N, C-alpha and C positions, 0 to 999 in steps of 0.2 A: 570319447577318450576313456570312458570307464572300462571298456573292454580291453584297451591297451594296458591300463593299470593292473588288470587281473593277470595279464600275460607277462608283463615286464615290470620288474621291481626297480624303479628309477633310482632309488637310494644306492643301489649296487654300483652305479656309475659315478656317484658324487665323491669327490675327494674332500674328506673332512678337514677343516682348518687345523693346522698344526701337525697333520699326519704326514709322515715321510713315506713316499711311494717308490716302488721299483716297477717300472713299466714292463720289464721283461718277465715279471711274475704274473702279469695280468693277461687274460686270454684275449686274443684278437677276433675270436668268434664267440657269439653269445652261447652260454652253456645251459640256458633255461629251456622252457618248452619251445619246441620247433614251431616257427611261424612260416608257413609256406609263402612263397613269393607273391602269389595271387592275392592271398589274404592280406599280406603286408601292404600291397599296393591299394587295396580297397580301404584299409584302415587309414592309410596315409591320405587318401582322397577325402575321407571324412574329417580327418584332423585339419586338413588345409581349409576346409569350409569353416570350421570352428575358429581357427586362428584368424581368418579374414574377419569374422564377426567381432572378435576381440580387438583386432586392429582398429576397427571402426570406432569402438568404444574408447580405445586409447587416444585416438585423435580428438574425439568429442570431449573427453575428460580433460585433456590438455594440461596435465600436471606431471605425468611420468613420461620418460623416454626409455627406449630399450636398445642396448648395445649387445650384439651377438658376435662373438669372436670364434673363428675357426683356425686351428693350428694343426699341422700334421706333416708327416713325411710326404714326399711327392707321390702322386697317384693314389692317395688315400680316399679321394672322393669329395674334396671340399667343394669344387665347382658343381658337382652333381647334387650335393646336399642343398646348396643355395638354390639351384634351378628347380628341384623337385619340391622342396618344402615351402619355399617362399613364393611359388608361382600363384598361390591363391591370394596373396596380399595385393592391395591397391598400390600400384607403383608410385602414385603421387606421395605416399607416406613412407616409402622404403627406399633407402639408398644403399647400394652395394659398392664396396671399395676393395680392390685387389692391390695390395701393396707389393711393389717390387723393390729392388735395391734403391736406396735414396740417391737423389740427384745432388749435384754440387750445391745447388741453392738450398736444398733441404738439409744438407750437412752443415750449413752455416747457422742452423738453429739447433736447439736442444732436440733430443731424439723423440720427444713427445709431440713436437710441433705439428708435423704433417698429419698425425693421427688426431690431434685436437681439432684440426680443421674439418675432419670427416665425422665428428661426433653428431649424434641426432639431436634435433631440437625437441622441445616438449611436444608430445603427441606423435613423434616419429620413431621409426625403427631404423637402425643402421647395422649393416652386416659387414664385418671386416674379415676379408679372406686374407689371412696373415695379418699381423697387427704390431703393436708396440713390443710384443714379445719376441719379435725377430731380433731385438736388441739385447736379448739374453739367451738367444738360441743360435742363430747363424753367427753372430759375433763371438759367441762362446766357443764355437767350433773353429772359427777363423778370427782369432783376436786381433790380427793385423788390421782388420776393418775398423777397429776402435780408433786406431791412430789417425784415420781420415776425419774423425770428428773434431780433432784439434782441441781436446779438452785440456784446460789448464792443469799442469802437474802430471799429465799422462803423456810423456814423451817417448816412452819405450815399452816394449812388450813386458818387461820386468815389472812395470808399474800396474799391469793388469792382473792383479792377484785375487785371492779369496775375498779380501775386504772390499775390493772394487765391485765384485759381483753381488756381495751382500748389500752394498750400498744401492745398487740398481734395483734389487728386489724390494728394498725399503722404499725407494722412490716410486716404484710401480704400485705398491700397496697404498701409499699416500695419495697417489694420483687417482686410483680407483675409488678410494674411500671418499675423496672430495666429490667425485662424480655421483656416487651413490647417495651421499648426504644431500645432494641437490636434485634428487628425484630420478636418477638414472638406474634402471635395472640392468645389471651386467651378467651375462651368461657366457661362459668360456668353454669351448668344446675342443678336446684333443681326439682326433680320429685315429684310433690305435690299429695300425696296419702291420701285418707280419712281413718280414723281409721276403718270404717265399711268395706271398700274394703280390707284393710290389713287383717282383720279377715277372710274374705271370702277366700283370697289367702292362708292364713296359713292353714285353714281347708282343702283346696284343696290339699295342699302338704302332709297333714297327711293322707287323704283318698286315694290318688292316689299313688300306690306303685312305679310308675316310677318317682315320685316327692318327695318321702320320704327323699332322700338325700339332698334336698334343705332346709329342716326344721331343725332348731337348737333350743334347749331349751333356748339358750342365746337370741334368737330373741324374745321369749315370755317374757323373763326377761326385755328386753329393752322396750317392749311395755308398761310395767307398768309406764315408765317414759315419756309417750307420751307428756304430757303437758309441761314438762321440756324441751324436745327436740324442741317443737314448739317455745318456748321462745328463746332458744339458736339460732335457725335458724333465727328468727325475727331479732335479734341483729346482728348476723354475716353477713347476707345478706345485711341488711340496711347499715352496716358500711363498706362493701367492694365491693359494686357494683359501678364500676367506668367506665369512658369512655374507658379506656385502658383494662379493664378486667370486662366486664359486667356480671351480673347474669340474667338468664332467669328462670322464674318459670313456669313449664310446667304441666298442668292438667294431672294426671297420672292414673286416674281410668279406662280409656279406653286406653289399650296398643297400639292399632293400631294408634290411633290419636296421642298419645304422641311421638311415633317413627317418624311419619310423620312431626310433628311440629319441632322436634329436627333436622331432616334432612333439613328442610326448613331454619332454622336459620343458620345452618352451611353453606349451599349453599349460602345464602344471604351474609355472611361475606367473603366467598371465592370470590364472584363476586366483592366485594368492593376492593379487592387487585388488580384487573385488571391484572391478571397473563397472561403472554405471553411466548411463547417459545423463547429462545434467538436467535437473528439474527446474523449470521456469519458476521464478518468484512471482509475487502478486503484480508487481509493476510490469514484468515481461508478459504475464498472462493478459493483462489489460491491453497491452500493445498488440498482442496476437489477436485479441477479439476485434480491435479496431481494424487491423489489417484484413481480417476475414470479412468484415462488413464492407470495407472499401472494395475488396475483390468481388463481392457479391453484387455491386452496382452494375 
């Protein structure tokens, strides 16, 4: 990963706490030194091996857990990132959840409930493909969805005002801080795709029979709200990127680069944990010696 650090400045993707961002001002393609696809794939393979080693230590250490969140516009590459980056992990210690529209049963609970059920235990990694942020993104663009939550005092669209959304941002910060203080590492990625590249990928899905299944007319419907989503992401990311749960905005027009950058960020935060395999105490060592003698009989 040292080679990656020399090529990619990870801090360029970090949204500093308290900083107001404008996604439209950010590039959707990396502007640094060109990394050829073949080289990127080799570096990603190396990073996968190192992440697998760190996952093993995470499980053995059994104090921390890791929550990785992916948010993006349709066709930005969330599924591919999960597939290519996490393929080196032991599936016994990784859980992947893709959240769709909430069911009637889920709407009978607070909007965190279904996401809390999918949180990682100590020693585990959970990947949320879409997350509790849908409740300040999709619902921000389509506020009529809020009325389905049957929240006391919110009986009309007129009640869903600026104070309502500020309240949700505060709830999210509080939710994530509680998780962090109890040993959870939270990494949030927004895959920043251009509208032009999204169009190209949609057309590819339509023209390629093997990718037809990936295309949905609902994706096209949401594309019509592109500007509204950009505004929603601006406010949500600006309000919720914190020291304990940072946001990273990853240029996503080049899939091979975005996957490499995400892997580099995850690796960097694993290293900060300084995970080590547990060292046996004197009592445990004595038991190990006895076991060895018994096995030698």
